[in-house]
Predicted model as a PDB file, atoms N, CA, C, CB and O in Angstrom, pLDDT in the B-factor column:
MODEL        1                                                                  
ATOM      1  N   GLY A   1      81.403  96.102  79.143  1.00 77.00           N  
ATOM      2  CA  GLY A   1      80.825  97.324  78.655  1.00 77.00           C  
ATOM      3  C   GLY A   1      81.267  98.554  79.434  1.00 77.00           C  
ATOM      4  O   GLY A   1      80.903  99.668  79.058  1.00 77.00           O  
ATOM      5  N   ILE A   2      82.048  98.391  80.519  1.00 83.00           N  
ATOM      6  CA  ILE A   2      82.509  99.536  81.304  1.00 83.00           C  
ATOM      7  C   ILE A   2      84.027  99.595  81.224  1.00 83.00           C  
ATOM      8  CB  ILE A   2      82.031  99.439  82.788  1.00 83.00           C  
ATOM      9  O   ILE A   2      84.703  98.578  81.380  1.00 83.00           O  
ATOM     10  N   ASN A   3      84.558 100.784  80.983  1.00 87.00           N  
ATOM     11  CA  ASN A   3      86.010 100.986  80.887  1.00 87.00           C  
ATOM     12  C   ASN A   3      86.648 100.116  79.810  1.00 87.00           C  
ATOM     13  CB  ASN A   3      86.666 100.694  82.226  1.00 87.00           C  
ATOM     14  O   ASN A   3      87.734  99.575  80.014  1.00 87.00           O  
ATOM     15  N   ASP A   4      85.984  99.976  78.668  1.00 92.00           N  
ATOM     16  CA  ASP A   4      86.514  99.175  77.566  1.00 92.00           C  
ATOM     17  C   ASP A   4      87.569  99.899  76.755  1.00 92.00           C  
ATOM     18  CB  ASP A   4      85.401  98.756  76.662  1.00 92.00           C  
ATOM     19  O   ASP A   4      88.322  99.267  76.013  1.00 92.00           O  
ATOM     20  N   VAL A   5      87.637 101.218  76.887  1.00 94.00           N  
ATOM     21  CA  VAL A   5      88.592 102.025  76.128  1.00 94.00           C  
ATOM     22  C   VAL A   5      89.293 102.987  77.079  1.00 94.00           C  
ATOM     23  CB  VAL A   5      87.882 102.804  74.977  1.00 94.00           C  
ATOM     24  O   VAL A   5      88.647 103.676  77.869  1.00 94.00           O  
ATOM     25  N   PHE A   6      90.629 103.028  76.996  1.00 94.00           N  
ATOM     26  CA  PHE A   6      91.412 103.995  77.770  1.00 94.00           C  
ATOM     27  C   PHE A   6      91.581 105.228  76.895  1.00 94.00           C  
ATOM     28  CB  PHE A   6      92.815 103.403  78.215  1.00 94.00           C  
ATOM     29  O   PHE A   6      92.160 105.156  75.811  1.00 94.00           O  
ATOM     30  N   GLN A   7      91.076 106.353  77.371  1.00 90.00           N  
ATOM     31  CA  GLN A   7      91.159 107.578  76.590  1.00 90.00           C  
ATOM     32  C   GLN A   7      91.285 108.783  77.495  1.00 90.00           C  
ATOM     33  CB  GLN A   7      89.944 107.723  75.689  1.00 90.00           C  
ATOM     34  O   GLN A   7      90.976 108.730  78.686  1.00 90.00           O  
ATOM     35  N   SER A   8      91.742 109.857  76.911  1.00 82.00           N  
ATOM     36  CA  SER A   8      91.917 111.106  77.635  1.00 82.00           C  
ATOM     37  C   SER A   8      90.850 112.084  77.175  1.00 82.00           C  
ATOM     38  CB  SER A   8      93.341 111.690  77.417  1.00 82.00           C  
ATOM     39  O   SER A   8      90.611 112.237  75.977  1.00 82.00           O  
ATOM     40  N   TYR A   9      90.216 112.737  78.121  1.00 79.00           N  
ATOM     41  CA  TYR A   9      89.233 113.750  77.766  1.00 79.00           C  
ATOM     42  C   TYR A   9      89.107 114.733  78.913  1.00 79.00           C  
ATOM     43  CB  TYR A   9      87.862 113.112  77.432  1.00 79.00           C  
ATOM     44  O   TYR A   9      89.493 114.437  80.044  1.00 79.00           O  
ATOM     45  N   GLY A  10      88.574 115.881  78.622  1.00 84.00           N  
ATOM     46  CA  GLY A  10      88.377 116.895  79.646  1.00 84.00           C  
ATOM     47  C   GLY A  10      87.729 118.126  79.056  1.00 84.00           C  
ATOM     48  O   GLY A  10      87.494 118.204  77.850  1.00 84.00           O  
ATOM     49  N   ILE A  11      87.447 119.069  79.900  1.00 89.00           N  
ATOM     50  CA  ILE A  11      86.822 120.319  79.478  1.00 89.00           C  
ATOM     51  C   ILE A  11      87.908 121.250  78.957  1.00 89.00           C  
ATOM     52  CB  ILE A  11      86.030 120.982  80.650  1.00 89.00           C  
ATOM     53  O   ILE A  11      88.937 121.439  79.605  1.00 89.00           O  
ATOM     54  N   ASN A  12      87.678 121.823  77.797  1.00 91.00           N  
ATOM     55  CA  ASN A  12      88.579 122.797  77.172  1.00 91.00           C  
ATOM     56  C   ASN A  12      89.959 122.243  76.843  1.00 91.00           C  
ATOM     57  CB  ASN A  12      88.734 123.980  78.069  1.00 91.00           C  
ATOM     58  O   ASN A  12      90.943 122.981  76.860  1.00 91.00           O  
ATOM     59  N   ILE A  13      90.039 120.947  76.543  1.00 90.00           N  
ATOM     60  CA  ILE A  13      91.292 120.376  76.052  1.00 90.00           C  
ATOM     61  C   ILE A  13      91.005 119.544  74.806  1.00 90.00           C  
ATOM     62  CB  ILE A  13      91.982 119.511  77.149  1.00 90.00           C  
ATOM     63  O   ILE A  13      89.900 119.036  74.616  1.00 90.00           O  
ATOM     64  N   GLU A  14      92.019 119.418  73.971  1.00 90.00           N  
ATOM     65  CA  GLU A  14      91.923 118.618  72.759  1.00 90.00           C  
ATOM     66  C   GLU A  14      93.124 117.678  72.719  1.00 90.00           C  
ATOM     67  CB  GLU A  14      91.864 119.522  71.479  1.00 90.00           C  
ATOM     68  O   GLU A  14      94.266 118.130  72.799  1.00 90.00           O  
ATOM     69  N   LEU A  15      92.878 116.389  72.598  1.00 91.00           N  
ATOM     70  CA  LEU A  15      93.953 115.406  72.548  1.00 91.00           C  
ATOM     71  C   LEU A  15      94.707 115.540  71.233  1.00 91.00           C  
ATOM     72  CB  LEU A  15      93.398 113.973  72.714  1.00 91.00           C  
ATOM     73  O   LEU A  15      94.099 115.536  70.162  1.00 91.00           O  
ATOM     74  N   LYS A  16      96.012 115.659  71.309  1.00 93.00           N  
ATOM     75  CA  LYS A  16      96.857 115.736  70.120  1.00 93.00           C  
ATOM     76  C   LYS A  16      97.510 114.396  69.816  1.00 93.00           C  
ATOM     77  CB  LYS A  16      97.927 116.808  70.298  1.00 93.00           C  
ATOM     78  O   LYS A  16      97.694 114.045  68.651  1.00 93.00           O  
ATOM     79  N   GLU A  17      97.861 113.647  70.855  1.00 95.00           N  
ATOM     80  CA  GLU A  17      98.544 112.373  70.645  1.00 95.00           C  
ATOM     81  C   GLU A  17      98.459 111.528  71.910  1.00 95.00           C  
ATOM     82  CB  GLU A  17     100.021 112.600  70.241  1.00 95.00           C  
ATOM     83  O   GLU A  17      98.647 112.029  73.018  1.00 95.00           O  
ATOM     84  N   LEU A  18      98.175 110.251  71.734  1.00 96.00           N  
ATOM     85  CA  LEU A  18      98.172 109.291  72.836  1.00 96.00           C  
ATOM     86  C   LEU A  18      99.032 108.114  72.417  1.00 96.00           C  
ATOM     87  CB  LEU A  18      96.714 108.829  73.206  1.00 96.00           C  
ATOM     88  O   LEU A  18      98.798 107.510  71.370  1.00 96.00           O  
ATOM     89  N   ARG A  19     100.027 107.786  73.231  1.00 97.00           N  
ATOM     90  CA  ARG A  19     100.916 106.659  72.965  1.00 97.00           C  
ATOM     91  C   ARG A  19     100.891 105.705  74.155  1.00 97.00           C  
ATOM     92  CB  ARG A  19     102.364 107.148  72.681  1.00 97.00           C  
ATOM     93  O   ARG A  19     100.888 106.134  75.309  1.00 97.00           O  
ATOM     94  N   ILE A  20     100.874 104.402  73.860  1.00 97.00           N  
ATOM     95  CA  ILE A  20     100.879 103.365  74.881  1.00 97.00           C  
ATOM     96  C   ILE A  20     102.094 102.471  74.631  1.00 97.00           C  
ATOM     97  CB  ILE A  20      99.542 102.536  74.864  1.00 97.00           C  
ATOM     98  O   ILE A  20     102.378 102.094  73.494  1.00 97.00           O  
ATOM     99  N   TYR A  21     102.811 102.135  75.719  1.00 98.00           N  
ATOM    100  CA  TYR A  21     104.005 101.293  75.633  1.00 98.00           C  
ATOM    101  C   TYR A  21     103.866 100.101  76.570  1.00 98.00           C  
ATOM    102  CB  TYR A  21     105.279 102.103  75.976  1.00 98.00           C  
ATOM    103  O   TYR A  21     103.276 100.211  77.645  1.00 98.00           O  
ATOM    104  N   ASN A  22     104.417  98.949  76.150  1.00 97.00           N  
ATOM    105  CA  ASN A  22     104.404  97.791  77.045  1.00 97.00           C  
ATOM    106  C   ASN A  22     105.556  97.898  78.039  1.00 97.00           C  
ATOM    107  CB  ASN A  22     104.502  96.468  76.239  1.00 97.00           C  
ATOM    108  O   ASN A  22     106.289  98.887  78.032  1.00 97.00           O  
ATOM    109  N   ARG A  23     105.719  96.899  78.887  1.00 95.00           N  
ATOM    110  CA  ARG A  23     106.725  96.981  79.960  1.00 95.00           C  
ATOM    111  C   ARG A  23     108.156  96.934  79.448  1.00 95.00           C  
ATOM    112  CB  ARG A  23     106.517  95.857  80.943  1.00 95.00           C  
ATOM    113  O   ARG A  23     109.085  97.243  80.194  1.00 95.00           O  
ATOM    114  N   TRP A  24     108.352  96.555  78.190  1.00 96.00           N  
ATOM    115  CA  TRP A  24     109.689  96.541  77.596  1.00 96.00           C  
ATOM    116  C   TRP A  24     109.960  97.809  76.789  1.00 96.00           C  
ATOM    117  CB  TRP A  24     109.856  95.312  76.705  1.00 96.00           C  
ATOM    118  O   TRP A  24     111.023  97.948  76.182  1.00 96.00           O  
ATOM    119  N   GLY A  25     109.006  98.725  76.783  1.00 96.00           N  
ATOM    120  CA  GLY A  25     109.185  99.992  76.089  1.00 96.00           C  
ATOM    121  C   GLY A  25     108.778  99.991  74.628  1.00 96.00           C  
ATOM    122  O   GLY A  25     108.981 100.986  73.933  1.00 96.00           O  
ATOM    123  N   ALA A  26     108.210  98.899  74.148  1.00 97.00           N  
ATOM    124  CA  ALA A  26     107.751  98.840  72.759  1.00 97.00           C  
ATOM    125  C   ALA A  26     106.404  99.553  72.640  1.00 97.00           C  
ATOM    126  CB  ALA A  26     107.637  97.361  72.272  1.00 97.00           C  
ATOM    127  O   ALA A  26     105.508  99.335  73.455  1.00 97.00           O  
ATOM    128  N   GLU A  27     106.268 100.383  71.646  1.00 97.00           N  
ATOM    129  CA  GLU A  27     105.017 101.103  71.416  1.00 97.00           C  
ATOM    130  C   GLU A  27     103.961 100.137  70.886  1.00 97.00           C  
ATOM    131  CB  GLU A  27     105.229 102.278  70.425  1.00 97.00           C  
ATOM    132  O   GLU A  27     104.191  99.450  69.891  1.00 97.00           O  
ATOM    133  N   VAL A  28     102.802 100.081  71.549  1.00 97.00           N  
ATOM    134  CA  VAL A  28     101.727  99.188  71.130  1.00 97.00           C  
ATOM    135  C   VAL A  28     100.508  99.944  70.626  1.00 97.00           C  
ATOM    136  CB  VAL A  28     101.328  98.289  72.272  1.00 97.00           C  
ATOM    137  O   VAL A  28      99.580  99.335  70.094  1.00 97.00           O  
ATOM    138  N   PHE A  29     100.497 101.269  70.788  1.00 97.00           N  
ATOM    139  CA  PHE A  29      99.361 102.068  70.321  1.00 97.00           C  
ATOM    140  C   PHE A  29      99.787 103.512  70.157  1.00 97.00           C  
ATOM    141  CB  PHE A  29      98.169 101.966  71.298  1.00 97.00           C  
ATOM    142  O   PHE A  29     100.528 104.045  70.983  1.00 97.00           O  
ATOM    143  N   VAL A  30      99.317 104.149  69.085  1.00 96.00           N  
ATOM    144  CA  VAL A  30      99.493 105.587  68.896  1.00 96.00           C  
ATOM    145  C   VAL A  30      98.282 106.104  68.116  1.00 96.00           C  
ATOM    146  CB  VAL A  30     100.844 105.911  68.143  1.00 96.00           C  
ATOM    147  O   VAL A  30      97.849 105.494  67.139  1.00 96.00           O  
ATOM    148  N   SER A  31      97.749 107.237  68.566  1.00 94.00           N  
ATOM    149  CA  SER A  31      96.588 107.825  67.905  1.00 94.00           C  
ATOM    150  C   SER A  31      96.475 109.293  68.278  1.00 94.00           C  
ATOM    151  CB  SER A  31      95.296 107.069  68.283  1.00 94.00           C  
ATOM    152  O   SER A  31      96.981 109.726  69.314  1.00 94.00           O  
ATOM    153  N   ASN A  32      95.813 110.041  67.429  1.00 90.00           N  
ATOM    154  CA  ASN A  32      95.490 111.427  67.755  1.00 90.00           C  
ATOM    155  C   ASN A  32      93.987 111.660  67.729  1.00 90.00           C  
ATOM    156  CB  ASN A  32      96.184 112.378  66.785  1.00 90.00           C  
ATOM    157  O   ASN A  32      93.534 112.801  67.822  1.00 90.00           O  
ATOM    158  N   VAL A  33      93.215 110.593  67.604  1.00 86.00           N  
ATOM    159  CA  VAL A  33      91.766 110.763  67.520  1.00 86.00           C  
ATOM    160  C   VAL A  33      90.961 109.902  68.489  1.00 86.00           C  
ATOM    161  CB  VAL A  33      91.324 110.467  66.143  1.00 86.00           C  
ATOM    162  O   VAL A  33      89.772 110.159  68.676  1.00 86.00           O  
ATOM    163  N   GLY A  34      91.555 108.908  69.102  1.00 84.00           N  
ATOM    164  CA  GLY A  34      90.746 108.029  69.930  1.00 84.00           C  
ATOM    165  C   GLY A  34      91.521 107.396  71.055  1.00 84.00           C  
ATOM    166  O   GLY A  34      92.647 107.786  71.362  1.00 84.00           O  
ATOM    167  N   GLY A  35      90.891 106.405  71.667  1.00 93.00           N  
ATOM    168  CA  GLY A  35      91.488 105.734  72.802  1.00 93.00           C  
ATOM    169  C   GLY A  35      91.927 104.324  72.469  1.00 93.00           C  
ATOM    170  O   GLY A  35      91.694 103.830  71.365  1.00 93.00           O  
ATOM    171  N   TRP A  36      92.566 103.680  73.435  1.00 96.00           N  
ATOM    172  CA  TRP A  36      93.123 102.335  73.283  1.00 96.00           C  
ATOM    173  C   TRP A  36      92.165 101.314  73.855  1.00 96.00           C  
ATOM    174  CB  TRP A  36      94.497 102.224  73.969  1.00 96.00           C  
ATOM    175  O   TRP A  36      91.691 101.457  74.983  1.00 96.00           O  
ATOM    176  N   ASN A  37      91.878 100.274  73.069  1.00 96.00           N  
ATOM    177  CA  ASN A  37      90.961  99.227  73.521  1.00 96.00           C  
ATOM    178  C   ASN A  37      91.671  97.990  74.051  1.00 96.00           C  
ATOM    179  CB  ASN A  37      90.056  98.830  72.396  1.00 96.00           C  
ATOM    180  O   ASN A  37      91.024  96.971  74.293  1.00 96.00           O  
ATOM    181  N   GLY A  38      92.992  98.054  74.239  1.00 96.00           N  
ATOM    182  CA  GLY A  38      93.747  96.939  74.786  1.00 96.00           C  
ATOM    183  C   GLY A  38      94.254  95.966  73.747  1.00 96.00           C  
ATOM    184  O   GLY A  38      94.772  94.905  74.092  1.00 96.00           O  
ATOM    185  N   ASN A  39      94.112  96.315  72.463  1.00 96.00           N  
ATOM    186  CA  ASN A  39      94.574  95.448  71.382  1.00 96.00           C  
ATOM    187  C   ASN A  39      95.817  96.022  70.714  1.00 96.00           C  
ATOM    188  CB  ASN A  39      93.465  95.249  70.348  1.00 96.00           C  
ATOM    189  O   ASN A  39      96.098  97.217  70.802  1.00 96.00           O  
ATOM    190  N   PHE A  40      96.557  95.133  70.038  1.00 95.00           N  
ATOM    191  CA  PHE A  40      97.708  95.525  69.220  1.00 95.00           C  
ATOM    192  C   PHE A  40      97.648  94.693  67.948  1.00 95.00           C  
ATOM    193  CB  PHE A  40      99.080  95.315  69.986  1.00 95.00           C  
ATOM    194  O   PHE A  40      97.653  93.463  68.004  1.00 95.00           O  
ATOM    195  N   ASN A  41      97.591  95.354  66.818  1.00 93.00           N  
ATOM    196  CA  ASN A  41      97.450  94.674  65.516  1.00 93.00           C  
ATOM    197  C   ASN A  41      96.247  93.737  65.499  1.00 93.00           C  
ATOM    198  CB  ASN A  41      98.725  93.883  65.185  1.00 93.00           C  
ATOM    199  O   ASN A  41      96.306  92.650  64.923  1.00 93.00           O  
ATOM    200  N   GLY A  42      95.162  94.162  66.132  1.00 92.00           N  
ATOM    201  CA  GLY A  42      93.932  93.384  66.145  1.00 92.00           C  
ATOM    202  C   GLY A  42      93.896  92.239  67.141  1.00 92.00           C  
ATOM    203  O   GLY A  42      92.896  91.526  67.215  1.00 92.00           O  
ATOM    204  N   GLN A  43      94.952  92.046  67.905  1.00 95.00           N  
ATOM    205  CA  GLN A  43      95.007  90.955  68.878  1.00 95.00           C  
ATOM    206  C   GLN A  43      94.993  91.504  70.302  1.00 95.00           C  
ATOM    207  CB  GLN A  43      96.262  90.093  68.652  1.00 95.00           C  
ATOM    208  O   GLN A  43      95.646  92.510  70.576  1.00 95.00           O  
ATOM    209  N   PRO A  44      94.264  90.865  71.208  1.00 96.00           N  
ATOM    210  CA  PRO A  44      94.242  91.326  72.596  1.00 96.00           C  
ATOM    211  C   PRO A  44      95.628  91.244  73.241  1.00 96.00           C  
ATOM    212  CB  PRO A  44      93.241  90.503  73.407  1.00 96.00           C  
ATOM    213  O   PRO A  44      96.327  90.240  73.102  1.00 96.00           O  
ATOM    214  N   MET A  45      96.009  92.290  73.935  1.00 97.00           N  
ATOM    215  CA  MET A  45      97.277  92.319  74.666  1.00 97.00           C  
ATOM    216  C   MET A  45      97.109  91.569  75.984  1.00 97.00           C  
ATOM    217  CB  MET A  45      97.746  93.785  74.919  1.00 97.00           C  
ATOM    218  O   MET A  45      95.998  91.404  76.488  1.00 97.00           O  
ATOM    219  N   GLU A  46      98.235  91.122  76.526  1.00 96.00           N  
ATOM    220  CA  GLU A  46      98.234  90.448  77.818  1.00 96.00           C  
ATOM    221  C   GLU A  46      97.865  91.426  78.930  1.00 96.00           C  
ATOM    222  CB  GLU A  46      99.605  89.814  78.096  1.00 96.00           C  
ATOM    223  O   GLU A  46      98.248  92.594  78.867  1.00 96.00           O  
ATOM    224  N   PRO A  47      97.132  90.975  79.942  1.00 96.00           N  
ATOM    225  CA  PRO A  47      96.884  91.836  81.097  1.00 96.00           C  
ATOM    226  C   PRO A  47      98.209  92.264  81.721  1.00 96.00           C  
ATOM    227  CB  PRO A  47      96.002  91.110  82.143  1.00 96.00           C  
ATOM    228  O   PRO A  47      99.177  91.503  81.723  1.00 96.00           O  
ATOM    229  N   GLY A  48      98.247  93.466  82.241  1.00 97.00           N  
ATOM    230  CA  GLY A  48      99.459  93.972  82.871  1.00 97.00           C  
ATOM    231  C   GLY A  48      99.453  95.485  82.928  1.00 97.00           C  
ATOM    232  O   GLY A  48      98.437  96.130  82.668  1.00 97.00           O  
ATOM    233  N   VAL A  49     100.598  96.040  83.272  1.00 98.00           N  
ATOM    234  CA  VAL A  49     100.748  97.485  83.409  1.00 98.00           C  
ATOM    235  C   VAL A  49     101.400  98.033  82.145  1.00 98.00           C  
ATOM    236  CB  VAL A  49     101.588  97.847  84.672  1.00 98.00           C  
ATOM    237  O   VAL A  49     102.426  97.524  81.694  1.00 98.00           O  
ATOM    238  N   TYR A  50     100.803  99.060  81.587  1.00 98.00           N  
ATOM    239  CA  TYR A  50     101.292  99.727  80.385  1.00 98.00           C  
ATOM    240  C   TYR A  50     101.521 101.200  80.706  1.00 98.00           C  
ATOM    241  CB  TYR A  50     100.289  99.562  79.198  1.00 98.00           C  
ATOM    242  O   TYR A  50     100.835 101.769  81.554  1.00 98.00           O  
ATOM    243  N   THR A  51     102.471 101.806  80.036  1.00 98.00           N  
ATOM    244  CA  THR A  51     102.779 103.217  80.228  1.00 98.00           C  
ATOM    245  C   THR A  51     102.095 104.029  79.139  1.00 98.00           C  
ATOM    246  CB  THR A  51     104.310 103.461  80.217  1.00 98.00           C  
ATOM    247  O   THR A  51     102.076 103.625  77.976  1.00 98.00           O  
ATOM    248  N   TYR A  52     101.533 105.172  79.516  1.00 97.00           N  
ATOM    249  CA  TYR A  52     100.937 106.054  78.511  1.00 97.00           C  
ATOM    250  C   TYR A  52     101.623 107.408  78.525  1.00 97.00           C  
ATOM    251  CB  TYR A  52      99.428 106.220  78.756  1.00 97.00           C  
ATOM    252  O   TYR A  52     102.195 107.831  79.530  1.00 97.00           O  
ATOM    253  N   TYR A  53     101.549 108.077  77.382  1.00 96.00           N  
ATOM    254  CA  TYR A  53     102.082 109.428  77.194  1.00 96.00           C  
ATOM    255  C   TYR A  53     101.091 110.159  76.309  1.00 96.00           C  
ATOM    256  CB  TYR A  53     103.539 109.418  76.559  1.00 96.00           C  
ATOM    257  O   TYR A  53     100.806 109.706  75.200  1.00 96.00           O  
ATOM    258  N   ALA A  54     100.567 111.266  76.771  1.00 95.00           N  
ATOM    259  CA  ALA A  54      99.568 112.015  76.007  1.00 95.00           C  
ATOM    260  C   ALA A  54      99.973 113.481  75.895  1.00 95.00           C  
ATOM    261  CB  ALA A  54      98.177 111.893  76.664  1.00 95.00           C  
ATOM    262  O   ALA A  54     100.428 114.091  76.863  1.00 95.00           O  
ATOM    263  N   ILE A  55      99.802 114.027  74.711  1.00 95.00           N  
ATOM    264  CA  ILE A  55      99.999 115.452  74.461  1.00 95.00           C  
ATOM    265  C   ILE A  55      98.621 116.045  74.194  1.00 95.00           C  
ATOM    266  CB  ILE A  55     100.990 115.710  73.250  1.00 95.00           C  
ATOM    267  O   ILE A  55      97.851 115.507  73.398  1.00 95.00           O  
ATOM    268  N   TYR A  56      98.315 117.138  74.851  1.00 94.00           N  
ATOM    269  CA  TYR A  56      97.016 117.767  74.653  1.00 94.00           C  
ATOM    270  C   TYR A  56      97.175 119.273  74.497  1.00 94.00           C  
ATOM    271  CB  TYR A  56      96.075 117.447  75.822  1.00 94.00           C  
ATOM    272  O   TYR A  56      98.180 119.855  74.904  1.00 94.00           O  
ATOM    273  N   HIS A  57      96.164 119.885  73.901  1.00 93.00           N  
ATOM    274  CA  HIS A  57      96.147 121.313  73.619  1.00 93.00           C  
ATOM    275  C   HIS A  57      95.095 121.963  74.522  1.00 93.00           C  
ATOM    276  CB  HIS A  57      95.848 121.591  72.101  1.00 93.00           C  
ATOM    277  O   HIS A  57      93.942 121.535  74.556  1.00 93.00           O  
ATOM    278  N   LYS A  58      95.507 122.994  75.247  1.00 91.00           N  
ATOM    279  CA  LYS A  58      94.574 123.729  76.109  1.00 91.00           C  
ATOM    280  C   LYS A  58      93.859 124.783  75.262  1.00 91.00           C  
ATOM    281  CB  LYS A  58      95.322 124.395  77.324  1.00 91.00           C  
ATOM    282  O   LYS A  58      94.481 125.739  74.798  1.00 91.00           O  
ATOM    283  N   LEU A  59      92.566 124.606  75.066  1.00 91.00           N  
ATOM    284  CA  LEU A  59      91.812 125.500  74.190  1.00 91.00           C  
ATOM    285  C   LEU A  59      91.710 126.917  74.736  1.00 91.00           C  
ATOM    286  CB  LEU A  59      90.431 124.949  73.966  1.00 91.00           C  
ATOM    287  O   LEU A  59      91.676 127.869  73.957  1.00 91.00           O  
ATOM    288  N   TYR A  60      91.660 127.080  76.051  1.00 91.00           N  
ATOM    289  CA  TYR A  60      91.492 128.399  76.645  1.00 91.00           C  
ATOM    290  C   TYR A  60      92.762 129.238  76.593  1.00 91.00           C  
ATOM    291  CB  TYR A  60      91.041 128.260  78.069  1.00 91.00           C  
ATOM    292  O   TYR A  60      92.680 130.466  76.594  1.00 91.00           O  
ATOM    293  N   SER A  61      93.941 128.602  76.546  1.00 93.00           N  
ATOM    294  CA  SER A  61      95.191 129.370  76.542  1.00 93.00           C  
ATOM    295  C   SER A  61      95.986 129.209  75.247  1.00 93.00           C  
ATOM    296  CB  SER A  61      96.049 128.952  77.713  1.00 93.00           C  
ATOM    297  O   SER A  61      96.886 130.003  74.971  1.00 93.00           O  
ATOM    298  N   GLY A  62      95.663 128.194  74.459  1.00 91.00           N  
ATOM    299  CA  GLY A  62      96.393 127.954  73.227  1.00 91.00           C  
ATOM    300  C   GLY A  62      97.700 127.208  73.422  1.00 91.00           C  
ATOM    301  O   GLY A  62      98.432 126.989  72.456  1.00 91.00           O  
ATOM    302  N   GLU A  63      98.012 126.812  74.655  1.00 94.00           N  
ATOM    303  CA  GLU A  63      99.253 126.110  74.948  1.00 94.00           C  
ATOM    304  C   GLU A  63      99.058 124.597  74.846  1.00 94.00           C  
ATOM    305  CB  GLU A  63      99.763 126.490  76.344  1.00 94.00           C  
ATOM    306  O   GLU A  63      97.947 124.082  74.974  1.00 94.00           O  
ATOM    307  N   SER A  64     100.172 123.903  74.610  1.00 95.00           N  
ATOM    308  CA  SER A  64     100.160 122.441  74.634  1.00 95.00           C  
ATOM    309  C   SER A  64     100.882 121.968  75.884  1.00 95.00           C  
ATOM    310  CB  SER A  64     100.821 121.848  73.353  1.00 95.00           C  
ATOM    311  O   SER A  64     101.770 122.650  76.397  1.00 95.00           O  
ATOM    312  N   ASP A  65     100.499 120.808  76.365  1.00 94.00           N  
ATOM    313  CA  ASP A  65     101.115 120.225  77.547  1.00 94.00           C  
ATOM    314  C   ASP A  65     101.076 118.717  77.388  1.00 94.00           C  
ATOM    315  CB  ASP A  65     100.393 120.678  78.859  1.00 94.00           C  
ATOM    316  O   ASP A  65     100.516 118.218  76.412  1.00 94.00           O  
ATOM    317  N   TRP A  66     101.660 117.979  78.325  1.00 95.00           N  
ATOM    318  CA  TRP A  66     101.676 116.532  78.255  1.00 95.00           C  
ATOM    319  C   TRP A  66     101.452 115.936  79.634  1.00 95.00           C  
ATOM    320  CB  TRP A  66     102.994 116.037  77.664  1.00 95.00           C  
ATOM    321  O   TRP A  66     101.610 116.594  80.662  1.00 95.00           O  
ATOM    322  N   ILE A  67     101.080 114.677  79.614  1.00 94.00           N  
ATOM    323  CA  ILE A  67     100.889 113.926  80.839  1.00 94.00           C  
ATOM    324  C   ILE A  67     101.347 112.489  80.575  1.00 94.00           C  
ATOM    325  CB  ILE A  67      99.392 113.979  81.316  1.00 94.00           C  
ATOM    326  O   ILE A  67     101.195 111.983  79.463  1.00 94.00           O  
ATOM    327  N   ALA A  68     101.896 111.847  81.574  1.00 96.00           N  
ATOM    328  CA  ALA A  68     102.342 110.462  81.436  1.00 96.00           C  
ATOM    329  C   ALA A  68     101.989 109.706  82.709  1.00 96.00           C  
ATOM    330  CB  ALA A  68     103.875 110.386  81.150  1.00 96.00           C  
ATOM    331  O   ALA A  68     101.857 110.295  83.782  1.00 96.00           O  
ATOM    332  N   GLY A  69     101.839 108.403  82.574  1.00 97.00           N  
ATOM    333  CA  GLY A  69     101.520 107.589  83.737  1.00 97.00           C  
ATOM    334  C   GLY A  69     101.396 106.132  83.343  1.00 97.00           C  
ATOM    335  O   GLY A  69     101.931 105.706  82.320  1.00 97.00           O  
ATOM    336  N   GLU A  70     100.691 105.376  84.154  1.00 97.00           N  
ATOM    337  CA  GLU A  70     100.520 103.958  83.928  1.00 97.00           C  
ATOM    338  C   GLU A  70      99.045 103.598  83.938  1.00 97.00           C  
ATOM    339  CB  GLU A  70     101.275 103.152  84.977  1.00 97.00           C  
ATOM    340  O   GLU A  70      98.248 104.209  84.649  1.00 97.00           O  
ATOM    341  N   VAL A  71      98.695 102.600  83.144  1.00 96.00           N  
ATOM    342  CA  VAL A  71      97.339 102.080  83.099  1.00 96.00           C  
ATOM    343  C   VAL A  71      97.440 100.559  83.212  1.00 96.00           C  
ATOM    344  CB  VAL A  71      96.589 102.519  81.782  1.00 96.00           C  
ATOM    345  O   VAL A  71      98.301  99.940  82.587  1.00 96.00           O  
ATOM    346  N   THR A  72      96.565  99.968  84.004  1.00 96.00           N  
ATOM    347  CA  THR A  72      96.551  98.517  84.165  1.00 96.00           C  
ATOM    348  C   THR A  72      95.469  97.917  83.283  1.00 96.00           C  
ATOM    349  CB  THR A  72      96.326  98.125  85.642  1.00 96.00           C  
ATOM    350  O   THR A  72      94.296  98.274  83.390  1.00 96.00           O  
ATOM    351  N   LEU A  73      95.872  97.007  82.415  1.00 96.00           N  
ATOM    352  CA  LEU A  73      94.941  96.309  81.539  1.00 96.00           C  
ATOM    353  C   LEU A  73      94.489  95.030  82.226  1.00 96.00           C  
ATOM    354  CB  LEU A  73      95.590  96.002  80.159  1.00 96.00           C  
ATOM    355  O   LEU A  73      95.310  94.185  82.584  1.00 96.00           O  
ATOM    356  N   MET A  74      93.186  94.890  82.408  1.00 94.00           N  
ATOM    357  CA  MET A  74      92.601  93.701  83.013  1.00 94.00           C  
ATOM    358  C   MET A  74      91.598  93.107  82.047  1.00 94.00           C  
ATOM    359  CB  MET A  74      91.933  94.029  84.371  1.00 94.00           C  
ATOM    360  O   MET A  74      90.887  93.837  81.356  1.00 94.00           O  
ATOM    361  N   ARG A  75      91.536  91.823  81.996  1.00 86.00           N  
ATOM    362  CA  ARG A  75      90.579  91.154  81.082  1.00 86.00           C  
ATOM    363  C   ARG A  75      89.661  90.263  81.877  1.00 86.00           C  
ATOM    364  CB  ARG A  75      91.315  90.323  79.995  1.00 86.00           C  
ATOM    365  O   ARG A  75      88.785  89.612  81.307  1.00 86.00           O  
TER     366      ARG A  75                                                      
ENDMDL                                                                          
END                                                                             
């Protein structure tokens, strides 16, 4: 019940796109409205390190920016 979804949020920002890739570079998740629950096509993904890429819109300035990094999936 804790940390079940990987998502981006913050004050005065709006998520435009979130993409998750496995260690071979295959895209396993893409969304502009929510977070990743660790599944791909309804099946649980293997535990491991995944890369994320998010584009967000800064509401106070009207600019868009991006952030990338890694997330570890544990079951």
